[in-house]
C-alpha positions as CSV (number, residue, x, y, z in Angstrom):
1,X,-55.5,52.9,16.5
2,X,-55.6,56.3,15.4
3,X,-53.2,57.7,12.8
4,X,-53.5,61.7,12.0
5,X,-50.9,62.6,8.9
6,X,-51.3,66.1,7.5
7,X,-50.6,67.5,4.9
8,X,-50.3,70.8,2.7
9,X,-51.2,70.7,-1.3
10,X,-51.2,73.5,-2.8
11,X,-54.9,73.9,-3.9
12,X,-56.0,77.7,-5.5
13,X,-59.4,79.0,-3.7
14,X,-60.3,83.1,-3.6
15,X,-58.6,85.6,-2.9
16,X,-62.5,86.3,-0.4
17,X,-60.8,86.9,3.3
18,X,-63.9,86.2,4.7
19,X,-62.7,82.2,3.4
20,X,-59.1,82.1,6.3
21,X,-59.3,79.8,8.0
22,X,-63.0,78.3,7.6
23,X,-63.5,74.6,8.3
24,X,-64.4,71.9,5.5
25,X,-65.5,68.4,6.5
26,X,-65.8,65.5,3.8
27,X,-67.2,61.7,4.2
28,X,-68.0,59.1,2.3
29,X,-70.6,56.6,2.8
30,X,-71.3,53.8,0.5
31,X,-73.8,51.9,0.5
32,X,-73.1,48.2,1.9
33,X,-75.7,45.5,1.8
34,X,-75.3,42.4,5.1
35,X,-72.9,43.4,7.1
36,X,-72.3,47.6,6.9
37,X,-71.5,49.3,10.5
38,X,-74.3,51.7,10.0
39,X,-77.6,49.6,10.6
40,X,-76.5,46.6,7.4
41,X,-76.8,49.2,5.2
42,X,-74.5,52.3,5.5
43,X,-69.7,51.9,5.2
44,X,-68.7,54.8,6.3
45,X,-65.1,56.4,5.7
46,X,-63.4,58.0,8.9
47,X,-63.6,61.2,7.6
48,X,-61.7,64.3,6.8
49,X,-61.8,68.2,7.4
50,X,-59.3,71.0,5.8
51,X,-58.6,74.1,6.4
52,X,-58.0,77.8,4.5
53,X,-55.3,79.3,5.0
54,X,-51.6,78.4,6.1
């Protein structure tokens, strides 16, 4: 089952209009051997997308 959540924490962003609407993508990787999901060496988190602006 795919879970989606939404949050809007206040984060200070410089007053630079070109940043509005920019998408930021994050993901974590952890080395793990054996048994990782990626070639038995890495475990990967679910991705996170943040959009600057409202």
